[in-house]
PyMOL Python script that loads the backbone (N, CA, C, O; Angstrom):
from pymol import cmd

cmd.read_pdbstr("""\
ATOM      1  N   MET A   1      13.658   3.051  -4.904  1.00  0.00           N
ATOM      2  CA  MET A   1      12.952   3.394  -3.270  1.00  0.00           C
ATOM      3  C   MET A   1      12.078   4.045  -3.784  1.00  0.00           C
ATOM      4  O   MET A   1      11.055   3.918  -3.111  1.00  0.00           O
ATOM      5  N   ARG A   2      11.871   4.928  -4.951  1.00  0.00           N
ATOM      6  CA  ARG A   2      10.713   5.262  -5.540  1.00  0.00           C
ATOM      7  C   ARG A   2       9.865   4.674  -5.802  1.00  0.00           C
ATOM      8  O   ARG A   2       8.734   4.640  -5.317  1.00  0.00           O
ATOM      9  N   GLU A   3      10.552   3.858  -7.028  1.00  0.00           N
ATOM     10  CA  GLU A   3       9.178   2.860  -7.600  1.00  0.00           C
ATOM     11  C   GLU A   3       8.795   1.502  -6.760  1.00  0.00           C
ATOM     12  O   GLU A   3       7.848   0.747  -6.979  1.00  0.00           O
ATOM     13  N   LYS A   4      10.389   1.347  -5.132  1.00  0.00           N
ATOM     14  CA  LYS A   4       9.293   0.480  -4.380  1.00  0.00           C
ATOM     15  C   LYS A   4       7.529   0.974  -3.773  1.00  0.00           C
ATOM     16  O   LYS A   4       6.527   0.269  -3.658  1.00  0.00           O
ATOM     17  N   VAL A   5       7.752   2.566  -3.464  1.00  0.00           N
ATOM     18  CA  VAL A   5       6.888   2.827  -2.784  1.00  0.00           C
ATOM     19  C   VAL A   5       5.540   3.332  -3.105  1.00  0.00           C
ATOM     20  O   VAL A   5       4.558   3.531  -2.390  1.00  0.00           O
ATOM     21  N   LEU A   6       5.843   3.558  -4.931  1.00  0.00           N
ATOM     22  CA  LEU A   6       4.662   3.604  -6.325  1.00  0.00           C
ATOM     23  C   LEU A   6       3.984   2.376  -6.244  1.00  0.00           C
ATOM     24  O   LEU A   6       2.760   2.267  -6.166  1.00  0.00           O
ATOM     25  N   LYS A   7       5.202   0.988  -6.273  1.00  0.00           N
ATOM     26  CA  LYS A   7       4.486  -0.190  -6.558  1.00  0.00           C
ATOM     27  C   LYS A   7       3.270  -0.745  -5.170  1.00  0.00           C
ATOM     28  O   LYS A   7       2.262  -1.452  -5.174  1.00  0.00           O
ATOM     29  N   LYS A   8       3.805  -0.210  -4.412  1.00  0.00           N
ATOM     30  CA  LYS A   8       3.341  -0.876  -3.234  1.00  0.00           C
ATOM     31  C   LYS A   8       1.765   0.046  -2.714  1.00  0.00           C
ATOM     32  O   LYS A   8       0.835  -0.430  -2.063  1.00  0.00           O
ATOM     33  N   SER A   9       1.894   1.495  -3.271  1.00  0.00           N
ATOM     34  CA  SER A   9       0.765   2.213  -3.218  1.00  0.00           C
ATOM     35  C   SER A   9       0.044   1.571  -4.203  1.00  0.00           C
ATOM     36  O   SER A   9      -1.133   1.430  -3.872  1.00  0.00           O
ATOM     37  N   ILE A  10       0.350   1.078  -5.422  1.00  0.00           N
ATOM     38  CA  ILE A  10      -0.830   0.963  -6.441  1.00  0.00           C
ATOM     39  C   ILE A  10      -0.805  -0.012  -5.252  1.00  0.00           C
ATOM     40  O   ILE A  10      -1.175   0.687  -4.308  1.00  0.00           O
ATOM     41  N   GLU A  11      -0.647  -0.842  -4.944  1.00  0.00           N
ATOM     42  CA  GLU A  11      -1.229  -2.433  -4.655  1.00  0.00           C
ATOM     43  C   GLU A  11      -2.293  -2.120  -3.446  1.00  0.00           C
ATOM     44  O   GLU A  11      -3.213  -2.930  -3.329  1.00  0.00           O
ATOM     45  N   ILE A  12      -2.256  -1.261  -2.743  1.00  0.00           N
ATOM     46  CA  ILE A  12      -2.976  -0.827  -1.837  1.00  0.00           C
ATOM     47  C   ILE A  12      -4.273  -0.599  -2.554  1.00  0.00           C
ATOM     48  O   ILE A  12      -5.358  -1.144  -2.350  1.00  0.00           O
ATOM     49  N   TYR A  13      -3.885   0.479  -3.593  1.00  0.00           N
ATOM     50  CA  TYR A  13      -5.292   1.306  -4.235  1.00  0.00           C
ATOM     51  C   TYR A  13      -6.105   0.181  -4.874  1.00  0.00           C
ATOM     52  O   TYR A  13      -7.332   0.239  -4.798  1.00  0.00           O
ATOM     53  N   ASN A  14      -5.257  -1.269  -5.760  1.00  0.00           N
ATOM     54  CA  ASN A  14      -5.889  -2.018  -6.244  1.00  0.00           C
ATOM     55  C   ASN A  14      -6.987  -2.622  -4.876  1.00  0.00           C
ATOM     56  O   ASN A  14      -8.205  -2.791  -4.938  1.00  0.00           O
ATOM     57  N   LYS A  15      -6.146  -2.834  -3.797  1.00  0.00           N
ATOM     58  CA  LYS A  15      -6.974  -3.786  -2.918  1.00  0.00           C
ATOM     59  C   LYS A  15      -8.104  -2.865  -2.726  1.00  0.00           C
ATOM     60  O   LYS A  15      -9.095  -3.596  -2.703  1.00  0.00           O
ATOM     61  N   TYR A  16      -8.567  -1.347  -2.541  1.00  0.00           N
ATOM     62  CA  TYR A  16      -9.780  -1.174  -1.993  1.00  0.00           C
ATOM     63  C   TYR A  16     -10.493  -0.346  -3.071  1.00  0.00           C
ATOM     64  O   TYR A  16     -11.527   0.063  -2.544  1.00  0.00           O
ATOM     65  N   ARG A  17     -10.423   0.057  -4.241  1.00  0.00           N
ATOM     66  CA  ARG A  17     -10.914   0.194  -4.912  1.00  0.00           C
ATOM     67  C   ARG A  17     -11.167  -1.066  -6.685  1.00  0.00           C
ATOM     68  O   ARG A  17     -12.044  -0.894  -7.532  1.00  0.00           O
ATOM     69  N   SER A  18     -10.316  -1.948  -6.698  1.00  0.00           N
ATOM     70  CA  SER A  18     -10.528  -2.943  -7.923  1.00  0.00           C
ATOM     71  C   SER A  18     -11.742  -3.494  -7.051  1.00  0.00           C
ATOM     72  O   SER A  18     -11.861  -3.634  -5.833  1.00  0.00           O
ATOM     73  N   PRO A  19     -12.833  -3.826  -8.403  1.00  0.00           N
ATOM     74  CA  PRO A  19     -12.879  -3.487  -9.629  1.00  0.00           C
ATOM     75  C   PRO A  19     -13.449  -2.262 -10.356  1.00  0.00           C
ATOM     76  O   PRO A  19     -13.088  -1.902 -11.477  1.00  0.00           O
ATOM     77  N   LEU A  20     -14.239  -1.750  -9.712  1.00  0.00           N
ATOM     78  CA  LEU A  20     -14.152  -0.401  -9.996  1.00  0.00           C
ATOM     79  C   LEU A  20     -13.183   0.563 -10.744  1.00  0.00           C
ATOM     80  O   LEU A  20     -13.552   1.161 -11.755  1.00  0.00           O
ATOM     81  N   ALA A  21     -11.792   0.714 -10.160  1.00  0.00           N
ATOM     82  CA  ALA A  21     -11.066   1.549 -10.835  1.00  0.00           C
ATOM     83  C   ALA A  21      -9.528   0.533 -10.324  1.00  0.00           C
ATOM     84  O   ALA A  21      -9.355   0.400  -9.113  1.00  0.00           O
ATOM     85  N   THR A  22      -8.718   0.013 -11.094  1.00  0.00           N
ATOM     86  CA  THR A  22      -7.684  -0.375 -11.035  1.00  0.00           C
ATOM     87  C   THR A  22      -6.564   0.296 -11.550  1.00  0.00           C
ATOM     88  O   THR A  22      -6.606   0.971 -12.579  1.00  0.00           O
ATOM     89  N   ALA A  23      -5.608   0.137 -10.892  1.00  0.00           N
ATOM     90  CA  ALA A  23      -4.241   1.502 -11.191  1.00  0.00           C
ATOM     91  C   ALA A  23      -3.434   0.580 -11.821  1.00  0.00           C
ATOM     92  O   ALA A  23      -3.725  -0.615 -11.792  1.00  0.00           O
ATOM     93  N   GLU A  24      -2.115   1.136 -12.586  1.00  0.00           N
ATOM     94  CA  GLU A  24      -0.852   0.410 -13.249  1.00  0.00           C
ATOM     95  C   GLU A  24       0.062   1.086 -13.772  1.00  0.00           C
ATOM     96  O   GLU A  24      -0.066   1.636 -14.866  1.00  0.00           O
ATOM     97  N   LEU A  25       1.665   1.161 -12.679  1.00  0.00           N
ATOM     98  CA  LEU A  25       2.715   2.294 -13.002  1.00  0.00           C
ATOM     99  C   LEU A  25       3.376   1.545 -14.285  1.00  0.00           C
ATOM    100  O   LEU A  25       4.018   0.512 -14.473  1.00  0.00           O
ATOM    101  N   ILE A  26       2.777   2.829 -15.218  1.00  0.00           N
ATOM    102  CA  ILE A  26       3.262   2.432 -16.537  1.00  0.00           C
ATOM    103  C   ILE A  26       4.237   3.428 -17.182  1.00  0.00           C
ATOM    104  O   ILE A  26       4.409   3.304 -18.394  1.00  0.00           O
ATOM    105  N   GLN A  27       5.006   4.560 -16.428  1.00  0.00           N
ATOM    106  CA  GLN A  27       6.313   5.297 -16.514  1.00  0.00           C
ATOM    107  C   GLN A  27       6.494   6.013 -15.066  1.00  0.00           C
ATOM    108  O   GLN A  27       5.635   6.447 -14.298  1.00  0.00           O
ATOM    109  N   VAL A  28       7.899   5.986 -14.962  1.00  0.00           N
ATOM    110  CA  VAL A  28       8.776   6.254 -13.779  1.00  0.00           C
ATOM    111  C   VAL A  28       9.997   7.442 -15.043  1.00  0.00           C
ATOM    112  O   VAL A  28      10.633   7.212 -16.071  1.00  0.00           O
ATOM    113  N   GLU A  29       9.722   8.904 -14.002  1.00  0.00           N
ATOM    114  CA  GLU A  29      10.773   9.697 -14.854  1.00  0.00           C
ATOM    115  C   GLU A  29      11.634  10.240 -13.628  1.00  0.00           C
ATOM    116  O   GLU A  29      11.142   9.914 -12.548  1.00  0.00           O
ATOM    117  N   GLU A  30      12.684  10.914 -13.547  1.00  0.00           N
ATOM    118  CA  GLU A  30      13.081  11.444 -12.701  1.00  0.00           C
ATOM    119  C   GLU A  30      12.008  12.359 -11.411  1.00  0.00           C
ATOM    120  O   GLU A  30      11.823  12.202 -10.204  1.00  0.00           O
ATOM    121  N   ASP A  31      11.523  13.268 -12.383  1.00  0.00           N
ATOM    122  CA  ASP A  31      10.902  13.987 -11.143  1.00  0.00           C
ATOM    123  C   ASP A  31       9.069  14.345 -11.665  1.00  0.00           C
ATOM    124  O   ASP A  31       8.445  15.406 -11.660  1.00  0.00           O
ATOM    125  N   ARG A  32       8.587  12.701 -12.140  1.00  0.00           N
ATOM    126  CA  ARG A  32       7.490  12.837 -12.485  1.00  0.00           C
ATOM    127  C   ARG A  32       7.289  10.877 -12.698  1.00  0.00           C
ATOM    128  O   ARG A  32       8.090   9.952 -12.568  1.00  0.00           O
ATOM    129  N   PHE A  33       5.434  10.951 -13.169  1.00  0.00           N
ATOM    130  CA  PHE A  33       5.347   9.135 -13.182  1.00  0.00           C
ATOM    131  C   PHE A  33       4.115   9.152 -13.756  1.00  0.00           C
ATOM    132  O   PHE A  33       3.387  10.124 -13.551  1.00  0.00           O
ATOM    133  N   LYS A  34       3.589   7.846 -14.745  1.00  0.00           N
ATOM    134  CA  LYS A  34       2.256   7.900 -15.166  1.00  0.00           C
ATOM    135  C   LYS A  34       1.640   6.919 -14.590  1.00  0.00           C
ATOM    136  O   LYS A  34       2.487   6.100 -14.232  1.00  0.00           O
ATOM    137  N   VAL A  35      -0.118   6.362 -14.138  1.00  0.00           N
ATOM    138  CA  VAL A  35      -0.129   5.664 -13.733  1.00  0.00           C
ATOM    139  C   VAL A  35      -1.651   5.278 -14.718  1.00  0.00           C
ATOM    140  O   VAL A  35      -2.320   6.245 -15.082  1.00  0.00           O
ATOM    141  N   ARG A  36      -1.936   4.413 -14.952  1.00  0.00           N
ATOM    142  CA  ARG A  36      -3.344   3.994 -15.838  1.00  0.00           C
ATOM    143  C   ARG A  36      -3.998   3.395 -14.745  1.00  0.00           C
ATOM    144  O   ARG A  36      -3.515   2.630 -13.911  1.00  0.00           O
ATOM    145  N   PHE A  37      -5.593   3.988 -14.873  1.00  0.00           N
ATOM    146  CA  PHE A  37      -6.328   3.480 -14.182  1.00  0.00           C
ATOM    147  C   PHE A  37      -7.441   2.770 -15.308  1.00  0.00           C
ATOM    148  O   PHE A  37      -7.615   3.138 -16.470  1.00  0.00           O
ATOM    149  N   GLU A  38      -7.876   2.061 -14.856  1.00  0.00           N
ATOM    150  CA  GLU A  38      -9.004   1.089 -16.271  1.00  0.00           C
ATOM    151  C   GLU A  38     -10.016   0.935 -14.734  1.00  0.00           C
ATOM    152  O   GLU A  38      -9.616   0.962 -13.570  1.00  0.00           O
ATOM    153  N   GLY A  39     -11.331   0.783 -15.223  1.00  0.00           N
ATOM    154  CA  GLY A  39     -12.464  -0.337 -15.105  1.00  0.00           C
ATOM    155  C   GLY A  39     -13.492   0.569 -15.441  1.00  0.00           C
ATOM    156  O   GLY A  39     -13.468   1.464 -16.287  1.00  0.00           O
ATOM    157  N   SER A  40     -14.635   0.142 -14.479  1.00  0.00           N
ATOM    158  CA  SER A  40     -16.170   0.801 -14.571  1.00  0.00           C
ATOM    159  C   SER A  40     -16.103   2.151 -13.940  1.00  0.00           C
ATOM    160  O   SER A  40     -16.551   3.063 -14.635  1.00  0.00           O
ATOM    161  N   PHE A  41     -15.599   2.487 -12.673  1.00  0.00           N
ATOM    162  CA  PHE A  41     -15.926   3.615 -11.980  1.00  0.00           C
ATOM    163  C   PHE A  41     -17.195   4.084 -11.621  1.00  0.00           C
ATOM    164  O   PHE A  41     -18.305   3.694 -11.983  1.00  0.00           O
ATOM    165  N   CYS A  42     -16.897   4.892 -10.930  1.00  0.00           N
ATOM    166  CA  CYS A  42     -18.546   5.437 -10.349  1.00  0.00           C
ATOM    167  C   CYS A  42     -19.097   6.670 -11.007  1.00  0.00           C
ATOM    168  O   CYS A  42     -18.904   7.825 -10.629  1.00  0.00           O
ATOM    169  N   PHE A  43     -19.500   6.449 -11.591  1.00  0.00           N
ATOM    170  CA  PHE A  43     -20.086   7.672 -12.424  1.00  0.00           C
ATOM    171  C   PHE A  43     -19.954   8.806 -11.531  1.00  0.00           C
ATOM    172  O   PHE A  43     -18.964   9.537 -11.515  1.00  0.00           O
ATOM    173  N   SER A  44     -21.130   8.959 -10.673  1.00  0.00           N
ATOM    174  CA  SER A  44     -21.570   9.922  -9.573  1.00  0.00           C
ATOM    175  C   SER A  44     -20.771  10.424  -8.961  1.00  0.00           C
ATOM    176  O   SER A  44     -21.025  11.487  -8.394  1.00  0.00           O
ATOM    177  N   CYS A  45     -19.221   9.679  -8.844  1.00  0.00           N
ATOM    178  CA  CYS A  45     -18.125  10.579  -8.097  1.00  0.00           C
ATOM    179  C   CYS A  45     -17.507  11.188  -9.053  1.00  0.00           C
ATOM    180  O   CYS A  45     -17.685  10.753 -10.190  1.00  0.00           O
ATOM    181  N   GLY A  46     -16.694  12.254  -8.871  1.00  0.00           N
ATOM    182  CA  GLY A  46     -15.825  13.076  -9.610  1.00  0.00           C
ATOM    183  C   GLY A  46     -14.678  11.939 -10.199  1.00  0.00           C
ATOM    184  O   GLY A  46     -13.962  11.239  -9.484  1.00  0.00           O
ATOM    185  N   MET A  47     -14.700  11.948 -11.450  1.00  0.00           N
ATOM    186  CA  MET A  47     -13.629  11.470 -11.611  1.00  0.00           C
ATOM    187  C   MET A  47     -12.153  11.215 -10.945  1.00  0.00           C
ATOM    188  O   MET A  47     -11.601  10.179 -10.574  1.00  0.00           O
ATOM    189  N   ASP A  48     -11.600  13.061 -10.945  1.00  0.00           N
ATOM    190  CA  ASP A  48     -10.664  13.260 -10.195  1.00  0.00           C
ATOM    191  C   ASP A  48     -10.470  12.689  -8.770  1.00  0.00           C
ATOM    192  O   ASP A  48      -9.329  12.627  -8.312  1.00  0.00           O
ATOM    193  N   GLU A  49     -11.490  12.287  -8.078  1.00  0.00           N
ATOM    194  CA  GLU A  49     -11.521  11.529  -7.164  1.00  0.00           C
ATOM    195  C   GLU A  49     -10.477  10.394  -6.865  1.00  0.00           C
ATOM    196  O   GLU A  49      -9.679  10.297  -5.932  1.00  0.00           O
ATOM    197  N   TYR A  50     -10.771   9.383  -8.166  1.00  0.00           N
ATOM    198  CA  TYR A  50     -10.478   8.398  -8.288  1.00  0.00           C
ATOM    199  C   TYR A  50      -8.387   8.194  -8.910  1.00  0.00           C
ATOM    200  O   TYR A  50      -7.798   7.140  -9.147  1.00  0.00           O
ATOM    201  N   LEU A  51      -7.970   9.278  -8.963  1.00  0.00           N
ATOM    202  CA  LEU A  51      -6.742  10.041  -9.394  1.00  0.00           C
ATOM    203  C   LEU A  51      -6.160  10.416  -7.889  1.00  0.00           C
ATOM    204  O   LEU A  51      -5.073  10.014  -7.476  1.00  0.00           O
ATOM    205  N   MET A  52      -7.214  11.386  -7.027  1.00  0.00           N
ATOM    206  CA  MET A  52      -6.516  12.068  -5.894  1.00  0.00           C
ATOM    207  C   MET A  52      -6.942  11.290  -4.852  1.00  0.00           C
ATOM    208  O   MET A  52      -6.801  11.877  -3.779  1.00  0.00           O
ATOM    209  N   ASP A  53      -7.662   9.596  -4.706  1.00  0.00           N
ATOM    210  CA  ASP A  53      -7.368   8.821  -3.934  1.00  0.00           C
ATOM    211  C   ASP A  53      -5.949   8.399  -3.955  1.00  0.00           C
ATOM    212  O   ASP A  53      -5.348   7.987  -2.963  1.00  0.00           O
ATOM    213  N   PHE A  54      -5.347   8.551  -5.380  1.00  0.00           N
ATOM    214  CA  PHE A  54      -3.516   8.185  -5.070  1.00  0.00           C
ATOM    215  C   PHE A  54      -2.961   8.467  -4.290  1.00  0.00           C
ATOM    216  O   PHE A  54      -2.277   7.805  -3.511  1.00  0.00           O
ATOM    217  N   VAL A  55      -3.271  10.092  -4.402  1.00  0.00           N
ATOM    218  CA  VAL A  55      -2.536  10.708  -3.666  1.00  0.00           C
ATOM    219  C   VAL A  55      -2.256  10.405  -2.814  1.00  0.00           C
ATOM    220  O   VAL A  55      -1.155   9.877  -2.659  1.00  0.00           O
ATOM    221  N   TYR A  56      -3.473  10.662  -1.425  1.00  0.00           N
ATOM    222  CA  TYR A  56      -3.580  10.129  -0.215  1.00  0.00           C
ATOM    223  C   TYR A  56      -3.046   9.322   0.362  1.00  0.00           C
ATOM    224  O   TYR A  56      -2.554   9.425   1.485  1.00  0.00           O
ATOM    225  N   ILE A  57      -3.082   7.886  -0.716  1.00  0.00           N
ATOM    226  CA  ILE A  57      -2.093   6.435  -0.438  1.00  0.00           C
ATOM    227  C   ILE A  57      -0.925   7.133  -0.338  1.00  0.00           C
ATOM    228  O   ILE A  57      -0.561   7.384   0.811  1.00  0.00           O
ATOM    229  N   LEU A  58      -0.192   7.540  -1.307  1.00  0.00           N
ATOM    230  CA  LEU A  58       1.572   7.712  -1.166  1.00  0.00           C
ATOM    231  C   LEU A  58       1.687   8.870  -0.309  1.00  0.00           C
ATOM    232  O   LEU A  58       2.854   9.129  -0.013  1.00  0.00           O
ATOM    233  N   ASN A  59       0.785   9.663   0.188  1.00  0.00           N
ATOM    234  CA  ASN A  59       1.140  10.854   1.149  1.00  0.00           C
ATOM    235  C   ASN A  59       1.071   9.919   2.538  1.00  0.00           C
ATOM    236  O   ASN A  59       1.736  10.175   3.541  1.00  0.00           O
ATOM    237  N   SER A  60       0.565   9.300   2.470  1.00  0.00           N
ATOM    238  CA  SER A  60       0.653   8.048   3.738  1.00  0.00           C
ATOM    239  C   SER A  60       2.236   7.632   3.984  1.00  0.00           C
ATOM    240  O   SER A  60       3.099   7.961   4.797  1.00  0.00           O
ATOM    241  N   LYS A  61       2.168   6.832   2.975  1.00  0.00           N
ATOM    242  CA  LYS A  61       3.458   6.245   2.788  1.00  0.00           C
ATOM    243  C   LYS A  61       4.867   7.426   3.033  1.00  0.00           C
ATOM    244  O   LYS A  61       5.986   6.955   3.234  1.00  0.00           O
ATOM    245  N   GLY A  62       4.641   9.075   2.983  1.00  0.00           N
ATOM    246  CA  GLY A  62       6.043   9.571   3.167  1.00  0.00           C
ATOM    247  C   GLY A  62       6.389  10.144   1.999  1.00  0.00           C
ATOM    248  O   GLY A  62       7.445  10.768   1.897  1.00  0.00           O
ATOM    249  N   PHE A  63       5.503   9.988   0.945  1.00  0.00           N
ATOM    250  CA  PHE A  63       6.049   9.882  -0.668  1.00  0.00           C
ATOM    251  C   PHE A  63       5.084  11.339  -1.364  1.00  0.00           C
ATOM    252  O   PHE A  63       3.984  11.090  -1.857  1.00  0.00           O
ATOM    253  N   GLU A  64       5.525  12.595  -1.348  1.00  0.00           N
ATOM    254  CA  GLU A  64       4.582  14.046  -2.018  1.00  0.00           C
ATOM    255  C   GLU A  64       4.612  13.995  -3.221  1.00  0.00           C
ATOM    256  O   GLU A  64       5.740  13.891  -3.702  1.00  0.00           O
ATOM    257  N   ALA A  65       3.702  14.033  -3.967  1.00  0.00           N
ATOM    258  CA  ALA A  65       3.287  14.055  -5.073  1.00  0.00           C
ATOM    259  C   ALA A  65       1.801  14.567  -5.663  1.00  0.00           C
ATOM    260  O   ALA A  65       0.817  13.936  -5.277  1.00  0.00           O
ATOM    261  N   GLU A  66       1.589  15.792  -6.669  1.00  0.00           N
ATOM    262  CA  GLU A  66       0.492  15.565  -6.844  1.00  0.00           C
ATOM    263  C   GLU A  66       0.334  15.581  -8.247  1.00  0.00           C
ATOM    264  O   GLU A  66       1.211  15.391  -9.090  1.00  0.00           O
ATOM    265  N   LEU A  67      -1.380  15.929  -8.496  1.00  0.00           N
ATOM    266  CA  LEU A  67      -1.520  15.348 -10.166  1.00  0.00           C
ATOM    267  C   LEU A  67      -1.486  16.274 -10.712  1.00  0.00           C
ATOM    268  O   LEU A  67      -2.217  17.211 -10.392  1.00  0.00           O
ATOM    269  N   SER A  68      -0.505  16.357 -11.874  1.00  0.00           N
ATOM    270  CA  SER A  68      -0.076  17.030 -12.524  1.00  0.00           C
ATOM    271  C   SER A  68      -1.399  17.572 -14.492  1.00  0.00           C
ATOM    272  O   SER A  68      -1.757  18.479 -15.243  1.00  0.00           O
ATOM    273  N   GLU A  69      -1.492  15.992 -14.168  1.00  0.00           N
ATOM    274  CA  GLU A  69      -2.950  16.315 -15.738  1.00  0.00           C
ATOM    275  C   GLU A  69      -3.212  14.821 -15.841  1.00  0.00           C
ATOM    276  O   GLU A  69      -2.475  13.958 -15.364  1.00  0.00           O
ATOM    277  N   PHE A  70      -4.552  14.565 -16.639  1.00  0.00           N
ATOM    278  CA  PHE A  70      -4.785  13.179 -16.810  1.00  0.00           C
ATOM    279  C   PHE A  70      -5.567  13.650 -18.171  1.00  0.00           C
ATOM    280  O   PHE A  70      -5.614  14.780 -18.656  1.00  0.00           O
ATOM    281  N   ARG A  71      -6.061  12.651 -18.555  1.00  0.00           N
ATOM    282  CA  ARG A  71      -6.634  12.411 -19.373  1.00  0.00           C
ATOM    283  C   ARG A  71      -7.399  11.002 -20.028  1.00  0.00           C
ATOM    284  O   ARG A  71      -6.945   9.947 -19.584  1.00  0.00           O
ATOM    285  N   SER A  72      -8.201  10.917 -20.755  1.00  0.00           N
ATOM    286  CA  SER A  72      -9.487   9.853 -20.890  1.00  0.00           C
ATOM    287  C   SER A  72      -9.171   9.484 -22.179  1.00  0.00           C
ATOM    288  O   SER A  72      -9.095  10.178 -23.193  1.00  0.00           O
ATOM    289  N   LYS A  73      -8.962   8.082 -21.983  1.00  0.00           N
ATOM    290  CA  LYS A  73      -8.579   7.326 -23.304  1.00  0.00           C
ATOM    291  C   LYS A  73      -9.898   6.783 -23.804  1.00  0.00           C
ATOM    292  O   LYS A  73     -10.447   7.253 -24.800  1.00  0.00           O
ATOM    293  N   ASP A  74     -10.347   5.883 -23.165  1.00  0.00           N
ATOM    294  CA  ASP A  74     -12.406   6.327 -23.424  1.00  0.00           C
ATOM    295  C   ASP A  74     -12.995   6.363 -21.645  1.00  0.00           C
ATOM    296  O   ASP A  74     -12.517   6.904 -20.647  1.00  0.00           O
ATOM    297  N   LYS A  75     -13.796   5.815 -21.784  1.00  0.00           N
ATOM    298  CA  LYS A  75     -14.866   5.772 -20.587  1.00  0.00           C
ATOM    299  C   LYS A  75     -14.266   4.540 -19.397  1.00  0.00           C
ATOM    300  O   LYS A  75     -14.417   4.569 -18.176  1.00  0.00           O
ATOM    301  N   GLU A  76     -13.690   3.695 -20.070  1.00  0.00           N
ATOM    302  CA  GLU A  76     -13.043   2.970 -18.934  1.00  0.00           C
ATOM    303  C   GLU A  76     -11.910   3.138 -18.788  1.00  0.00           C
ATOM    304  O   GLU A  76     -11.484   2.223 -18.082  1.00  0.00           O
ATOM    305  N   GLU A  77     -10.684   4.216 -19.224  1.00  0.00           N
ATOM    306  CA  GLU A  77      -9.533   3.725 -18.857  1.00  0.00           C
ATOM    307  C   GLU A  77      -9.247   5.516 -19.278  1.00  0.00           C
ATOM    308  O   GLU A  77      -9.466   6.069 -20.356  1.00  0.00           O
ATOM    309  N   LEU A  78      -8.523   6.294 -17.604  1.00  0.00           N
ATOM    310  CA  LEU A  78      -7.995   7.100 -18.098  1.00  0.00           C
ATOM    311  C   LEU A  78      -6.391   7.286 -17.675  1.00  0.00           C
ATOM    312  O   LEU A  78      -6.023   6.112 -17.620  1.00  0.00           O
ATOM    313  N   VAL A  79      -5.416   7.979 -17.398  1.00  0.00           N
ATOM    314  CA  VAL A  79      -3.697   8.131 -17.891  1.00  0.00           C
ATOM    315  C   VAL A  79      -3.605   9.568 -17.148  1.00  0.00           C
ATOM    316  O   VAL A  79      -4.051  10.664 -17.486  1.00  0.00           O
ATOM    317  N   ALA A  80      -2.720   9.086 -15.794  1.00  0.00           N
ATOM    318  CA  ALA A  80      -3.001  10.523 -15.120  1.00  0.00           C
ATOM    319  C   ALA A  80      -1.461  10.655 -15.132  1.00  0.00           C
ATOM    320  O   ALA A  80      -0.792   9.623 -15.189  1.00  0.00           O
ATOM    321  N   GLU A  81      -0.924  11.731 -15.087  1.00  0.00           N
ATOM    322  CA  GLU A  81       0.529  11.994 -14.268  1.00  0.00           C
ATOM    323  C   GLU A  81       0.714  13.059 -13.201  1.00  0.00           C
ATOM    324  O   GLU A  81       0.161  14.138 -12.987  1.00  0.00           O
ATOM    325  N   TYR A  82       1.671  12.387 -12.616  1.00  0.00           N
ATOM    326  CA  TYR A  82       1.920  13.392 -11.296  1.00  0.00           C
ATOM    327  C   TYR A  82       3.380  13.597 -11.250  1.00  0.00           C
ATOM    328  O   TYR A  82       4.421  13.006 -11.537  1.00  0.00           O
ATOM    329  N   LYS A  83       2.969  14.705 -10.759  1.00  0.00           N
ATOM    330  CA  LYS A  83       4.743  15.506 -10.322  1.00  0.00           C
ATOM    331  C   LYS A  83       5.175  14.977  -8.638  1.00  0.00           C
ATOM    332  O   LYS A  83       4.637  15.170  -7.548  1.00  0.00           O
ATOM    333  N   ILE A  84       6.182  14.369  -8.990  1.00  0.00           N
ATOM    334  CA  ILE A  84       6.834  14.380  -7.294  1.00  0.00           C
ATOM    335  C   ILE A  84       7.631  15.444  -6.928  1.00  0.00           C
ATOM    336  O   ILE A  84       8.591  15.834  -7.592  1.00  0.00           O
ATOM    337  N   LEU A  85       7.184  16.018  -5.685  1.00  0.00           N
ATOM    338  CA  LEU A  85       7.618  16.915  -4.471  1.00  0.00           C
ATOM    339  C   LEU A  85       8.663  16.840  -3.910  1.00  0.00           C
ATOM    340  O   LEU A  85       9.383  17.812  -3.684  1.00  0.00           O
ATOM    341  N   ASN A  86       9.021  15.163  -3.457  1.00  0.00           N
ATOM    342  CA  ASN A  86      10.188  14.951  -2.340  1.00  0.00           C
ATOM    343  C   ASN A  86      11.125  14.363  -2.931  1.00  0.00           C
ATOM    344  O   ASN A  86      12.153  14.071  -2.320  1.00  0.00           O
TER     345      ASN A  86
END
""", "prot")
cmd.dss("prot")
cmd.show_as("cartoon", "prot")
cmd.util.cbc("prot")
cmd.orient("prot")
């Protein structure tokens, strides 16, 4: 169930954010998951806005999560870890 909601949320995210930012689910654990974000991004926006937009999509699906950390691999790739709250 969780993975299905995550994949659907990524599909919605990519529909509206790609090609500036494209998300890919890379890891799911019991209480957390990781998403890779790639793209040229809009550097006038805060990078965390791209990551928080994904939380808002999850919340709209009844899935509670929070951004716990992220790291930049280069200027066109971020990996975000989210903590599952429900």
